[in-house]
C-alpha positions in Angstrom: 7.3 -6.2 25.6 10.7 -4.6 25.2 11.1 -4.8 21.5 9.2 -3.2 18.6 8.5 -3.1 14.9 7.0 -1.0 12.1 3.6 -1.5 10.4 3.1 -0.3 6.8 -0.5 0.1 5.7 -1.2 0.2 1.9 -4.6 1.4 0.7 -5.8 0.7 -2.9 -9.2 1.6 -4.5 -10.5 -1.8 -5.8 -12.5 -0.3 -8.7 -10.1 2.3 -10.1 -6.7 0.9 -9.0 -5.6 4.2 -7.4 -4.0 4.8 -4.0 -6.4 6.2 -1.3 -4.8 9.2 0.3 -5.8 11.1 3.5 -7.4 8.0 5.0 -7.4 7.8 8.8 -5.6 4.8 10.3 -6.3 3.9 13.9 -4.4 1.1 15.6 -5.9 -0.4 18.8 -4.9 -2.9 21.4 -6.5 -6.2 20.5 -8.5 -6.0 23.7 -10.9 -3.4 22.2 -11.5 0.0 20.6 -11.4 1.8 23.9 -7.6 1.6 23.8 -6.3 3.6 20.9 -2.5 3.3 20.6 -1.7 5.1 17.3 -3.4 7.3 14.7 -2.1 8.5 11.4 -3.1 9.2 7.8 -2.1 7.9 4.4 0.1 9.9 2.0 -0.5 10.5 -1.7 0.6 7.0 -2.4 -2.0 5.5 -0.1 0.7 4.5 2.4 1.1 5.1 6.1 3.9 3.7 8.3 3.7 3.5 12.1 6.9 2.8 14.0 7.8 1.6 17.5 4.8 -0.7 17.8 5.6 -3.0 20.8 6.3 -6.7 20.2 7.5 -9.7 22.2 11.2 -10.5 22.3 12.5 -12.1 19.1 13.8 -15.1 21.1 10.2 -16.3 21.5 10.0 -17.0 17.8 13.4 -18.8 17.7 12.1 -22.0 19.3 8.7 -23.4 20.3 7.4 -21.6 23.3 4.3 -21.4 25.5 4.4 -17.7 25.1 2.9 -16.1 21.9 5.9 -14.8 19.8 3.9 -12.0 18.2 1.8 -9.1 19.4 -1.8 -8.6 18.2 -3.4 -5.3 17.1 -6.7 -4.2 15.6 -6.8 -1.8 12.7 -9.5 0.6 11.6 -9.3 2.4 8.3 -11.8 5.2 7.3 -11.8 7.4 4.2 -14.4 9.6 2.7 -16.4 7.7 0.1 -15.2 4.3 1.2 -16.5 1.5 3.4 -14.8 1.5 6.7 -12.4 -1.4 6.9 -11.6 -3.2 10.2 -8.9 -5.9 10.6 -8.7 -7.8 13.8 -5.5 -9.7 14.8 -2.7 -8.0 12.9 0.4 -10.0 13.9 3.6 -8.0 14.7 7.0 -9.6 15.2 10.2 -8.1 16.6 12.2 -5.9 14.2 10.5 -7.1 11.0 8.4 -4.6 9.1 4.8 -5.8 8.6 2.7 -4.9 5.6 -1.1 -4.7 5.8 -2.8 -4.3 2.4 -6.3 -2.9 2.6 -8.7 -3.2 -0.4 -10.8 0.0 -0.3 -14.3 -0.4 -1.6 -16.4 2.7 -2.6 -19.4 3.2 -0.3 -22.9 4.3 -1.1 -23.3 5.6 2.4 -25.3 2.6 3.7 -22.6 0.1 4.1 -21.6 -1.3 7.5 -18.0 -2.4 8.1 -17.5 -6.1 8.2 -14.4 -7.0 10.3 -11.7 -9.2 8.8 -10.4 -11.6 11.5 -6.9 -12.9 11.0 -6.6 -16.4 12.5 -3.6 -17.5 14.5 -0.2 -18.5 13.0 0.2 -22.2 12.2 3.3 -22.5 14.4 1.2 -21.2 17.3 -2.2 -22.7 16.8 -2.9 -26.4 16.3 -4.3 -26.9 12.8 -5.2 -30.2 11.1 -2.0 -32.0 10.0 -1.3 -32.6 6.3 -2.7 -35.8 4.8 0.2 -37.4 3.1 0.3 -37.5 -0.8 2.9 -38.7 -3.3 5.8 -36.3 -4.0 5.4 -36.9 -7.7 1.8 -37.2 -8.9 0.7 -40.1 -11.1 -1.1 -38.2 -13.8 -2.8 -41.4 -15.0 -5.0 -41.2 -11.9 -7.1 -38.7 -13.7 -6.4 -39.7 -17.2 -5.5 -36.2 -18.3 -3.2 -33.3 -17.7 -4.2 -29.8 -18.8 -0.8 -28.1 -18.7 2.0 -29.2 -21.0 4.6 -27.1 -19.3 5.2 -25.3 -16.0 3.6 -21.9 -16.0 3.5 -19.2 -13.3 -0.3 -18.5 -13.1 -1.5 -14.9 -13.0 -4.1 -15.9 -10.4 -4.6 -18.7 -7.8 -8.2 -19.6 -7.0 -8.2 -20.4 -3.3 -11.1 -22.4 -1.8 -11.3 -21.1 1.8 -12.1 -24.5 3.4 -12.0 -28.2 2.8 -12.5 -29.3 -0.9 -15.9 -30.7 -0.2 -17.2 -27.7 1.7 -19.6 -26.1 -0.7 -20.2 -23.2 1.6 -16.6 -22.0 1.5 -15.8 -19.0 -0.6 -13.4 -18.9 -3.5 -10.9 -16.1 -3.6 -9.0 -15.0 -6.7 -5.5 -14.1 -5.6 -2.4 -13.0 -7.6 0.2 -15.8 -7.5 2.9 -13.8 -5.7 0.4 -12.4 -3.2 -0.8 -15.9 -2.5 2.8 -17.2 -1.9 3.6 -14.2 0.4 0.4 -14.8 2.4 1.1 -18.6 2.9 4.7 -18.0 3.8 3.7 -15.4 6.4 1.3 -18.0 7.9 3.6 -21.0 7.8 6.9 -19.7 9.1 8.1 -16.9 11.3 9.5 -13.8 9.6 12.2 -13.5 12.2 14.0 -16.7 11.0 17.3 -16.6 9.0 17.1 -15.8 5.3 18.2 -19.3 4.3 15.4 -20.9 6.2 12.8 -18.5 4.9 14.0 -19.0 1.3 14.0 -22.8 1.6 10.4 -22.7 2.9 9.3 -20.3 0.2 10.7 -22.6 -2.4 8.8 -25.5 -0.9 5.6 -23.5 -0.8 6.0 -22.4 -4.4 6.8 -26.0 -5.7 3.8 -27.3 -3.7 1.5 -24.7 -5.3 2.9 -25.1 -8.8 2.3 -28.9 -8.6 -1.3 -28.2 -7.8 -1.4 -25.9 -10.8 0.5 -28.1 -13.2 -1.5 -31.3 -12.4 -4.8 -29.4 -12.4 -5.3 -31.5 -9.2 -8.7 -30.1 -8.1 -10.1 -29.1 -11.5 -9.5 -32.6 -12.9 -11.6 -33.8 -10.0 -14.5 -31.6 -10.8 -13.8 -28.6 -8.5 -13.6 -25.0 -9.7 -10.5 -23.9 -7.7 -6.7 -24.3 -7.7 -6.0 -25.0 -4.1 -7.6 -24.9 -0.6 -6.7 -23.1 2.6 -7.3 -26.2 4.7 -4.0 -27.5 6.2 -5.1 -31.1 6.0 -5.0 -30.8 2.2 -2.9 -27.8 1.3 -1.2 -24.8 2.8 -2.6 -22.2 5.2 -3.9 -19.1 3.5 -5.9 -16.4 5.4 -7.9 -13.6 3.7 -6.4 -10.3 4.8 -3.3 -11.7 6.4 -0.5 -9.3 7.3 2.7 -10.1 5.4 6.3 -9.1 6.1 8.8 -7.1 4.1 11.6 -9.7 4.2 9.3 -12.5 3.0 7.8 -10.2 0.4 11.3 -9.3 -1.0 12.4 -12.9 -1.2 9.3 -14.0 -3.0 9.7 -11.1 -5.5 13.2 -12.3 -6.3 12.5 -16.0 -6.8 8.8 -16.3 -7.6 9.4 -18.2 -10.9 11.4 -21.0 -9.2 10.3 -24.4 -8.1 11.9 -27.7 -7.1 12.7 -30.5 -9.5 14.2 -34.0 -9.7 16.0 -35.4 -12.8 13.6 -36.7 -15.4 10.5 -35.4 -13.6 8.7 -32.7 -15.5 6.2 -31.6 -12.8 7.2 -29.4 -9.9 7.7 -31.6 -6.8 4.9 -31.8 -4.3 7.0 -30.6 -1.4 5.1 -31.4 1.8 6.2 -30.1 5.2 5.2 -29.9 8.8 6.2 -28.0 11.9 8.5 -30.9 13.0 7.7 -30.5 16.7 4.0 -31.2 17.2 3.9 -33.3 14.1 6.7 -35.6 12.8 6.9 -36.1 9.0 9.7 -38.4 7.6 10.9 -37.3 4.2 9.1 -34.0 4.5 10.7 -30.7 5.5 10.5 -29.8 9.2 9.8 -26.1 9.5 11.5 -25.7 12.9 14.3 -28.0 11.7 14.9 -25.8 8.7 15.4 -22.9 11.0 17.9 -24.8 13.1 19.8 -25.9 10.0 20.0 -22.3 8.8 21.4 -21.2 12.1 24.1 -23.9 11.6 25.0 -22.2 8.4 23.3 -24.4 5.7 22.1 -22.6 2.6 18.5 -22.8 1.3 19.3 -25.6 -1.2 21.3 -27.5 1.4 18.3 -27.4 3.7 16.0 -28.6 1.0 18.3 -31.5 0.1 18.6 -32.5 3.7 14.9 -33.2 3.7 13.9 -34.0 0.2 17.1 -35.8 -1.1 20.4 -34.8 -2.7 19.0 -35.1 -6.3 16.6 -32.2 -6.0 17.5 -28.9 -7.7 16.0 -25.4 -8.1 14.3 -25.1 -11.5 12.7 -22.0 -13.1 10.2 -21.2 -15.8 10.1 -18.2 -18.1 6.3 -18.8 -18.7 4.7 -16.1 -16.5 1.0 -15.5 -17.2 -0.4 -12.1 -17.5 2.9 -10.2 -17.9 3.2 -8.1 -21.0 7.0 -8.0 -21.3 9.5 -10.6 -20.2 12.6 -9.8 -18.1 15.6 -8.7 -20.3 17.8 -11.3 -18.7 20.0 -9.0 -16.7 19.4 -5.8 -14.7 18.8 -2.5 -16.4 20.7 0.5 -15.0 22.1 3.9 -15.9 23.6 3.6 -19.4 21.3 0.8 -20.6 19.7 1.3 -24.0 17.2 -0.4 -26.2 13.7 -1.9 -26.5 13.6 -3.2 -23.0 14.3 0.2 -21.6 11.5 1.6 -23.8 9.1 -1.0 -22.5 10.0 -0.1 -18.9 9.6 3.6 -19.5 6.2 3.1 -21.2 4.9 1.1 -18.3 6.2 3.7 -15.7 4.5 6.5 -17.7 1.2 4.7 -17.6 1.5 3.8 -13.9 2.1 7.5 -13.2 -1.5 8.2 -14.2 -2.6 6.3 -11.1 0.5 7.2 -9.0 1.2 10.8 -9.7 4.1 10.9 -7.2 6.2 9.2 -9.9 8.3 11.7 -11.8 7.5 12.5 -15.4 9.4 10.4 -18.0 10.0 10.1 -21.7 10.1 6.8 -23.5 13.3 7.3 -25.4 15.0 3.9 -24.8 17.8 5.5 -22.8 18.3 4.6 -19.1 19.6 7.9 -17.9 19.2 9.9 -14.7 15.5 10.5 -15.3 14.7 6.8 -15.6 16.9 6.0 -12.7 15.0 8.5 -10.6 11.7 7.2 -11.7 12.7 3.6 -10.9 13.9 4.7 -7.4 10.6 6.5 -6.8 8.7 3.4 -7.9 10.8 1.2 -5.6 10.2 3.6 -2.7 6.4 3.7 -3.3 6.1 -0.1 -3.5 8.5 -0.9 -0.6 11.3 -2.5 -2.7 15.0 -1.9 -2.0 15.7 1.5 -3.5 18.6 1.2 -5.9 17.5 2.9 -9.1 18.3 -0.4 -10.9 15.6 -2.4 -12.6 16.5 -5.9 -11.3 14.3 -9.0 -11.6 12.1 -8.1 -8.7 11.6 -4.5 -9.8 10.9 -5.5 -13.4 8.1 -7.9 -12.5 6.7 -5.5 -9.9 6.4 -2.8 -12.5 4.7 -5.3 -14.8 2.3 -6.4 -12.0 1.3 -2.8 -11.3 1.1 -1.9 -15.0 -1.3 -4.9 -15.5 -3.3 -3.7 -12.5 -3.7 -0.1 -13.7 -4.6 -1.2 -17.2 -6.8 -4.1 -16.4 -8.1 -3.0 -13.0 -6.8 -6.3 -11.6 -7.6 -7.6 -8.1 -4.6 -7.3 -5.9 -5.6 -8.4 -2.4 
């Protein structure tokens, strides 16, 4: 393995929503714990980054191959007062920063670590192919529709198995976290941005169709979606995500795909396009090839789903206290939206003391710019000091977490 990448580990106390500092991070070869490769500790923000982790060549992820395009590592996290957390199968791709979020659970001293095993990527392992469904759902099938408009849900309830598997666990996952997880399972993070964006839009529209139509709840189930690829999209508890995928999701998470005169988000199905052929669906490998040829995300989507589709968006975002002001806030901005931003950052600082002190005066001056830059640095966003769409909603997400002790894994 001649290439490498960086792994970012983020630790968060699941009861107090505070970062866990001074935790010991050990990274092992996947073959076992007798081969320790890296060791480090988390900083005051509960973050550790390890660079120069060997990976296979990027070329292995650019076309189907009989060689695994990612390297595998095991991760052990120990911290005083917490249950030891072990993750097996962290997937690392060439030159793409990986993010491993670790939910730290306080220990009573008798807990034994339960390993989290990350299953193989869908483009590498053969999973059950998707059972075809209509792109636009006939709501009359169930006789009801619960939602009257498209809403970005605060939480997706993921049933980790087939719909009828009563032994499968339900997980409550924040919407953006769910989308990032699925995208990191369904496509390779080394692909061109246009291909990644097209696939994320399809994943979000697929998900929001399940939400809008109350597909499973109207059939008597107590969840939003499953993790079974025969029915839905691949979601894996504890899955490593990737910075470029994360940033794209943050920038477009309120979008979905529409057709004229169709109110519901399109149920945009897809397949790998190599092992499985799927006419009128998006081919994942094909989307990469089209991006290499220079097509944009919407051009890729229209190639597969038809020229009439377009990117729609909703301002209905559940669980968010303040809506985006409509344009970025930056040095010189003034008004109520600046005050709202400042108040949220002041509250977040109680849990993340590395943020600089701030006054809620409604003026976006150097102090606010510095606080925003620090926030972006802590949460691995592009550091600009400008509160753009992605930063605004990340501030809101963290604010909701520290005030509601929300689940974030």
